[in-house]
Structure formats: structure tokens, C-alpha cells
C-alpha positions as CSV (number, residue, x, y, z in Angstrom):
1,M,63.4,-0.1,10.8
2,T,65.8,1.3,13.0
3,A,65.3,3.9,15.3
4,L,66.8,7.4,14.6
5,H,68.6,8.6,18.0
6,S,69.0,12.3,17.9
7,A,72.2,14.0,19.5
8,P,71.4,15.0,23.4
9,R,70.5,18.4,23.7
10,R,72.9,20.9,24.9
11,Q,71.5,22.2,28.3
12,I,72.3,26.1,28.4
13,S,73.3,26.9,31.8
14,L,70.9,29.7,33.2
15,Y,73.6,31.0,35.8
16,P,77.0,30.3,34.1
17,D,79.8,29.8,36.5
18,D,82.5,31.8,34.7
19,L,80.2,35.1,34.8
20,R,79.9,37.4,37.6
21,Y,76.5,39.3,38.0
22,T,75.0,42.6,39.8
23,A,71.6,42.5,42.0
24,E,70.1,44.4,38.5
25,H,70.4,41.2,36.5
26,E,73.5,42.1,34.1
27,W,76.1,39.8,33.8
28,V,80.1,40.5,33.2
29,R,82.6,38.0,31.4
30,S,86.1,38.9,32.9
31,P,88.6,39.5,30.5
32,G,91.3,36.8,29.0
33,E,94.9,37.1,30.2
34,A,95.8,39.5,27.1
35,E,92.4,41.6,27.5
36,S,91.6,44.5,29.8
37,S,87.7,45.0,28.8
38,V,84.9,43.1,30.4
39,R,81.8,41.9,28.4
40,V,78.6,42.9,29.6
41,G,75.0,41.7,29.0
42,I,71.8,41.1,30.7
43,T,70.9,37.4,32.1
44,H,68.7,34.7,31.0
45,Y,66.7,35.7,33.7
46,A,66.2,39.3,32.9
47,Q,65.2,38.7,29.2
48,E,62.9,36.0,30.0
49,Q,61.1,38.6,32.4
50,L,61.1,41.3,29.7
51,G,59.7,39.0,27.2
52,D,60.4,39.6,23.5
53,I,63.2,42.4,23.0
54,V,62.7,44.9,20.2
55,Y,65.0,47.7,20.9
56,V,68.2,48.4,22.5
57,Q,69.7,51.8,23.1
58,L,73.5,51.2,24.1
59,P,76.1,54.0,25.3
60,A,78.7,55.0,22.6
61,V,82.2,53.8,22.2
62,G,84.4,56.3,24.4
63,D,81.3,57.0,27.0
64,E,82.3,56.9,30.8
65,V,80.0,54.9,32.8
66,T,79.8,54.5,36.6
67,A,78.8,51.2,38.6
68,G,75.3,51.2,39.2
69,G,74.5,54.0,36.6
70,V,72.3,53.8,34.0
71,C,74.4,53.0,30.5
72,G,71.2,51.9,28.4
73,E,67.8,51.1,27.5
74,L,66.1,48.0,26.6
75,E,62.5,47.8,24.8
76,S,60.3,44.7,24.9
77,T,56.9,43.9,24.1
78,K,56.0,44.2,27.8
79,S,57.9,47.2,29.0
80,V,60.9,49.4,29.1
81,S,63.8,48.6,31.4
82,E,67.1,50.2,31.8
83,L,70.5,48.7,31.7
84,F,73.0,49.2,34.3
85,A,76.8,49.3,34.1
86,P,78.2,46.9,36.5
87,V,81.7,48.5,36.8
88,T,82.8,52.0,36.5
89,G,84.8,52.4,33.2
90,T,85.4,53.1,29.6
91,V,82.7,51.8,27.0
92,V,85.3,50.4,24.2
93,A,82.8,48.1,22.1
94,R,79.3,47.8,21.7
95,N,77.4,45.0,19.8
96,E,76.2,46.9,16.7
97,E,74.4,43.7,15.7
98,L,71.6,44.7,18.1
99,D,70.4,47.7,16.3
100,A,69.0,45.4,13.5
101,A,68.4,42.0,15.6
102,P,67.5,43.1,19.4
103,E,66.0,39.6,19.4
104,Q,69.4,38.1,19.8
105,V,69.3,39.1,23.7
106,N,66.7,36.7,24.0
107,A,68.1,34.0,22.0
108,D,71.4,33.8,23.0
109,P,71.8,36.4,26.3
110,Y,75.3,34.9,27.1
111,G,76.7,35.1,23.4
112,A,75.4,36.9,20.6
113,G,73.2,39.0,22.7
114,W,75.9,40.8,24.9
115,M,75.8,44.5,24.9
116,I,79.0,46.7,25.7
117,E,82.5,46.0,26.7
118,I,84.0,48.2,29.4
119,V,87.6,48.8,30.3
120,P,87.4,49.0,34.2
121,S,88.7,51.8,35.9
122,D,89.6,49.2,38.8
123,P,90.2,45.8,37.3
124,G,89.2,44.6,40.8
125,A,85.6,45.8,40.9
126,V,84.6,42.7,39.2
127,D,85.6,40.4,41.8
128,Q,83.1,42.2,43.9
129,L,80.1,41.2,41.8
130,L,77.7,38.5,42.6
131,T,78.9,34.8,42.0
132,A,76.7,32.4,40.0
133,D,75.6,30.8,43.3
134,D,75.1,34.1,44.7
135,Y,72.8,35.4,42.0
136,R,71.2,32.0,41.7
137,S,70.1,32.4,45.2
138,Q,68.7,35.8,44.6
139,V,66.7,35.0,41.8
140,E,65.2,31.6,42.9
141,G,65.2,32.8,46.6
């Protein structure tokens, strides 16, 4: 009988280097060359601290958000937590799938669990956010 070999499991980075972070545990994915919006979600650390997320309230498309201001709410089996805007700008998309499947935030916080897209008033504001190393230092202290 031969031994079965499984493919190595892909390790999900807890702090992907291609993202920027806030001290309040939001992440921001910078736009591609042809895009002007940034995608926003909460970090793996944040979703782990919250526990099973059961409800997500997000701003509407067209809403103006201010960096550091509350722009949504996450309800989990443990608590209710606010979502803070990482940059000032206009909301141009929201992840409608989270209405029916908020658990995607827990399952894939950096992918299917994204929350909103914002066109920043100042595109350079993203560069002022924490790097992965800065954020890692903050949460692992």
C-alpha cells in the first residue's frame, strides 16, 4: 500500500504585506493602476477578537466618510463593534453579500469578507497608514 500525500496547506498571512492598516484594525488594499478606489475590511486579528460575526451594517454607496469616523457596525456573538473609515472619501461600493453571509468576514477577512470601497479625497492618505510590520508590532506588542 502506498502512502497518500496531501498537498501542503497554504498558510494565510495574518498581516499581508500588500495592505495598509489602521490602529483600529481595518485594512486597506491600494488601488490598481487603473482604479481610484481602495477596498476596506477588518483584519484577521479583529475578526478573531470579535468571534462569529452575525450581522454587518455598512454605509450606502455615495456616502461620504471621514478618516477615523464611524462608518459601520459589526455584530458578533460576543459584542458589537464599530467600523472606522481608514481614509476620507466617498463610498463607491459595498459588499452586499455580507447581508446574507456575514460569516464571510470570519472565513476570509482579506478576500470575500471585504466591506466597502472608497475613493479617497487624498489618494496619498493611504500611504500614511500602518505598514504590515507596523501593524504586526502593534498587535503582537
